[in-house]
N, C-alpha and C positions, 0 to 999 in steps of 0.2 A: 520784617525783614529775614523771615525764614527763608526767605528764595534767595536771597545774595549770597553769591560768593562770598569765600571769607577776604580776597582781595578789596571787594566790593566794601562791604564792613570797613577793613581796616582806611580806604578810603575815607569812609563818615568819620571815621574817626578822629582822623586827622585833620578836617575840613572843623569838625566841632573845638579841636585843642587850639585853632590857630583863627587870626582875623582878618576874612576874605582873604584865602589863601591864590595862588595863582598856580598856574599848572607844573609849573617848572618847582614851585614853594615844597607842592604835594609831592612832589617826583621825589627831591632830594631827601627828605622825612620818610617817605618811605624805603630809598636805598641802604639808606643808616639800618634802617630797623632789619629788613631781608639781605644787606649787606649782600647785597646785588646790582646789577642795574635793572632798572624797569625801563622796557620802551616805549617809545610811543605809542607804538601801536597797541600797548597793551594798556598803558594811561587813560588815553583818550576818549575811545571806543566805552569806558567801564564809568568815566564821568558822567558821559554822553546818556548811559545805562540810567543811571541815579538821577541825570536832569529829567528825562523821560520819566522816570517812576513817580517822579512827585517829591525826591528826597530831600533834592541838591537843586539850588539856584545858579546860575550861570551869569554871570554880569561881564562887564566890556570895561577894563581900566583903560585904555588904548586899542588901536587897531587890530594889534597884535597880541595883545595880553589879556586873558581873561580869568577872573577872578571866578571863586567859587563859597557857597554859604548854605547850611543846611535850610531847608524847611521848618516852618514848626511840625507836619509832620515825620521829618527828617529827627528832630528832638525827639520826639515821642518814640520814634521806636528804638532810638537808642537807647533811652531811658527805660521802656519794656526789655529790649534784648539787655543791661545791664541788672534790673533784676532778676529777669528768668535765671541768668548765672548767677547771682547770688544768690539763688535755691540750690544751689549743686556746688559751689565753692566756695568755701570760709579762707578770706584772705586775712587771718590778724596775726 
């Protein structure tokens, strides 16, 4: 996960927190978090990168709508990242 951008990590966290979210649902979650518009030209290429890296799987709901899920590797990467963060940040 060290080679991902912060935006890509945020995409993974949103995908992990939802059951098979589609692109627009992910976009809306991130817009709420970032408090600004996320353009399709930023969202979908980054999702495709995560798919190419084997961290996210893309499925098809219908002809126009894809959904995203984390792969086992993606879940392991998030767990490892959270463990690494816990070494430095105490949130109690």
